C-alpha positions in Angstrom: -41.6 -92.1 136.7 -39.1 -89.4 136.0 -39.2 -87.8 132.5 -36.0 -88.3 130.5 -35.2 -86.9 127.1 -32.4 -88.3 124.8 -30.5 -85.9 122.6 -28.4 -87.2 119.7 -26.5 -85.8 116.6 -29.3 -86.4 114.1 -27.6 -89.3 112.3 -29.0 -92.8 111.9 -26.1 -94.3 113.9 -26.8 -91.8 116.6 -30.4 -92.9 116.8 -29.4 -96.5 117.1 -27.1 -95.5 120.0 -30.1 -94.1 121.7 -31.7 -97.5 121.6 -28.5 -99.1 122.9 -28.4 -96.6 125.8 -32.0 -97.3 126.7 -31.3 -101.0 127.1 -27.9 -100.6 128.7 -29.4 -98.3 131.5 -32.8 -100.0 131.6 -34.7 -96.8 131.0 -37.4 -95.6 128.7 -36.9 -92.1 127.2 -40.0 -89.9 127.0 -38.7 -88.2 123.8 -35.7 -88.4 121.5 -34.5 -85.3 119.8 -31.8 -85.0 117.2 -30.0 -82.4 115.1 -31.9 -79.1 114.9 -34.9 -80.4 116.9 -32.9 -80.1 120.1 -34.5 -77.3 122.3 -34.3 -76.2 125.9 -36.5 -78.3 128.3 -37.5 -78.4 131.9 -37.1 -82.2 132.0 -33.9 -84.1 132.5 -32.0 -84.7 129.3 -29.0 -86.7 128.3 -26.7 -86.2 125.3 -26.1 -89.6 123.7 -22.7 -89.8 122.0 -22.6 -91.6 118.6 -20.6 -94.9 118.9 -20.4 -96.8 115.7 -19.8 -100.1 117.5 -22.9 -99.7 119.6 -24.9 -98.7 116.5 -23.6 -101.7 114.6 -24.6 -104.1 117.5 -28.2 -102.7 117.5 -28.6 -103.0 113.8 -27.2 -106.5 113.6 -29.7 -107.5 116.3 -32.5 -105.9 114.2 -31.4 -107.8 111.1 -31.2 -111.0 113.0 -34.7 -110.5 114.5 -36.3 -109.3 111.2 -34.9 -108.2 107.9 -38.2 -106.5 107.2 -38.1 -104.4 110.3 -34.4 -103.5 109.9 -35.3 -102.1 106.4 -38.4 -100.4 107.8 -36.4 -98.7 110.5 -33.8 -97.5 108.0 -36.4 -96.0 105.7 -38.5 -94.8 108.5 -35.6 -92.7 109.7 -35.7 -90.9 106.3 -39.4 -89.9 106.5 -41.0 -86.6 107.6 -43.1 -88.4 110.2 -43.3 -86.0 113.2 -41.6 -87.6 116.2 -40.3 -90.4 114.1 -37.6 -91.4 116.6 -40.2 -92.4 119.2 -42.3 -94.3 116.7 -39.2 -96.2 115.5 -38.0 -96.7 119.1 -41.4 -98.3 120.1 -41.3 -100.5 117.0 -37.8 -101.8 117.9 -38.8 -102.4 121.5 -41.9 -104.3 120.5 -39.9 -106.5 118.1 -37.3 -107.4 120.7 -39.9 -108.1 123.4 -42.6 -109.9 121.4 -40.9 -111.2 118.3 -41.9 -110.5 114.7 -45.4 -112.1 114.8 -47.1 -108.7 115.0 -45.5 -107.6 111.7 -48.2 -109.5 109.8 -50.9 -107.1 111.2 -50.5 -103.8 109.4 -53.2 -102.3 111.6 -51.0 -102.7 114.6 -50.8 -99.3 116.4 -47.0 -99.5 116.7 -46.4 -100.7 113.1 -49.0 -98.8 111.1 -47.6 -95.2 111.5 -44.2 -96.3 110.4 -45.5 -98.3 107.4 -47.7 -95.4 106.3 -44.7 -93.0 106.6 -42.5 -95.3 104.5 -45.1 -95.6 101.9 -45.2 -91.8 101.6 -41.4 -91.8 101.3 -41.4 -94.4 98.6 -44.1 -92.6 96.7 -42.3 -89.3 96.8 -39.0 -90.9 95.6 -40.9 -92.5 92.7 -42.5 -89.2 91.6 -39.2 -87.4 91.8 -37.5 -89.9 89.4 -39.7 -88.2 86.8 -39.9 -84.7 88.2 -36.1 -83.9 88.6 -35.0 -81.3 86.0 -31.3 -81.0 85.3 -29.4 -77.9 83.9 -26.0 -78.0 82.3 -23.6 -75.8 84.2 -20.1 -75.7 82.8 -20.0 -79.5 82.0 -21.8 -80.5 85.2 -25.5 -81.4 85.4 -27.2 -79.7 88.3 -30.7 -80.0 89.8 -32.7 -78.9 92.9 -35.6 -80.6 94.6 -37.8 -79.6 97.6 -39.2 -82.9 99.0 -40.8 -83.5 102.3 -38.8 -86.7 103.0 -35.1 -87.3 102.7 -35.3 -89.0 99.4 -31.7 -88.7 98.1 -30.6 -92.1 99.5 -33.5 -93.7 97.5 -32.7 -91.6 94.3 -29.0 -92.3 94.3 -29.0 -95.7 92.6 -31.5 -94.6 90.0 -29.7 -91.5 88.8 -26.2 -93.0 89.2 -27.2 -95.8 86.9 -29.0 -93.5 84.4 -26.2 -90.9 84.2 -23.2 -93.1 84.9 -21.1 -91.3 82.3 -22.0 -87.8 83.6 -21.0 -85.6 86.5 -24.0 -84.4 88.3 -25.5 -83.2 91.6 -29.0 -83.0 93.1 -29.5 -80.5 95.9 -32.2 -81.0 98.5 -33.4 -77.6 99.6 -35.6 -78.9 102.4 -32.9 -80.9 104.2 -29.9 -78.9 102.9 -27.9 -81.8 101.6 -26.7 -82.8 98.1 -26.1 -86.0 96.1 -22.8 -85.7 94.2 -21.7 -88.1 91.5 -18.5 -88.2 89.4 -16.3 -90.9 87.9 -18.5 -93.8 89.2 -18.6 -92.6 92.8 -21.5 -91.0 94.6 -21.8 -89.3 98.0 -24.5 -87.4 100.0 -23.1 -84.5 101.9 -24.6 -81.6 103.9 -24.7 -78.3 102.1 -26.1 -75.5 104.2 -26.1 -72.7 101.6 -26.5 -73.2 97.8 -27.7 -71.1 94.9 -27.9 -72.4 91.4 -25.8 -70.4 88.9 -27.8 -68.6 86.1 -27.8 -70.3 82.7 -25.5 -69.5 79.8 -27.0 -68.8 76.4 -27.1 -72.4 75.3 -28.7 -73.7 78.6 -31.3 -70.8 78.5 -32.3 -71.9 75.0 -32.7 -75.5 76.0 -34.9 -74.4 79.0 -37.1 -72.4 76.7 -37.3 -75.2 74.2 -38.5 -77.6 77.0 -41.1 -75.1 78.1 -42.4 -74.6 74.6 -42.5 -78.4 74.0 -44.6 -78.7 77.2 -46.9 -75.9 76.2 -47.2 -77.2 72.6 -48.2 -80.8 73.3 -51.0 -79.6 75.7 -54.5 -80.0 74.3 -56.4 -76.8 75.4 -59.8 -78.4 74.9 -58.9 -81.3 77.3 -57.2 -79.1 79.9 -57.9 -80.5 83.4 -56.1 -78.6 86.2 -57.3 -80.9 88.9 -56.1 -84.0 87.1 -52.8 -82.4 86.5 -52.3 -81.5 90.1 -53.2 -85.1 91.1 -50.5 -86.6 88.8 -48.1 -83.7 89.2 -48.6 -82.3 92.7 -48.2 -78.5 92.8 -45.6 -78.5 95.6 -43.1 -79.9 93.1 -43.6 -77.1 90.6 -41.1 -74.8 92.2 -38.2 -76.8 90.8 -39.7 -77.9 87.5 -38.6 -76.0 84.4 -42.0 -75.9 82.7 -43.5 -73.9 85.6 -40.8 -71.3 86.1 -41.2 -67.5 85.6 -39.7 -65.7 82.5 -36.6 -64.7 84.5 -35.6 -68.4 84.7 -35.1 -68.5 80.9 -32.8 -65.5 80.7 -29.1 -66.1 80.2 -26.5 -64.5 82.4 -25.1 -61.4 80.8 -21.9 -61.9 78.8 -18.7 -60.4 80.3 -18.3 -56.7 79.2 -15.7 -56.1 76.6 -12.5 -54.6 78.1 -11.8 -51.2 76.8 -8.2 -50.7 75.8 -6.9 -47.3 76.9 -6.4 -45.0 73.9 -2.9 -43.6 73.1 -2.7 -40.0 74.2 -2.6 -37.5 71.3 0.9 -36.9 70.1 2.4 -40.1 71.6 3.1 -43.0 69.2 2.1 -46.5 70.2 5.0 -48.8 71.3 7.0 -50.0 68.3 5.5 -47.5 65.9 7.7 -44.7 64.8 6.3 -41.2 65.2 5.0 -39.7 62.0 5.4 -36.2 60.8 3.8 -33.5 62.8 3.8 -32.6 66.5 6.3 -34.6 68.4 5.8 -36.3 71.7 6.3 -34.2 74.8 10.0 -34.2 75.8 11.0 -35.4 72.3 14.1 -33.8 70.8 12.8 -34.4 67.3 
């Protein structure tokens, strides 16, 4: 059997189009690569264009066959599961060929890897609801996270409901995308390059107050680093205020005062009559 690799644009709709093409051409891809994963290969490859109508047909078929599987595939696509496209592809193929009966067996070799990955996704999103730290930047609340999974779609409803009267953004460093919210509308957009602005004096003081609060409520005699890392995994510390270096709490320097050029000796300022003494150059007085 000839090896065939599908390439797509990295979107969920593009992945569903890969499933559509597989059934339309009666072929089984050996691998499915999307976005930045695409690399040169010795095997035959085909670029699958994204067609929203094809993607919609596949997803409606999934929903009709099993609402649970449709939701599982949606969330599975957001996970950091290596080779997730082929795991999801095999899950869809098994559902369409055998029906939903196997979904009751979580140990099924096709189902289990996806279920495990989605559990990790849900767990990470739950933790980040408490680990996100916002900074006030000129009237906008801004935050950065560094998750393993694409959690922004899962965090959107939580933070939009919690800060519905605010304007905020959450930047995902790992996947280079950001959740933007303003005036009751939210959107997730790619953002390749981003650097958080340094804090002003007020924000720097609030950051320092939070760190002092965190340090003050700690009970030194009951300190348990292992327990802390269990409940607050160390890989999240890079974006949490209480674990930042001293430079994080320094305000940006105030703009330097503009020096007004001095009036040359002997020349009166505009609108001020010359006093007695040496006259200005060229003066007839």
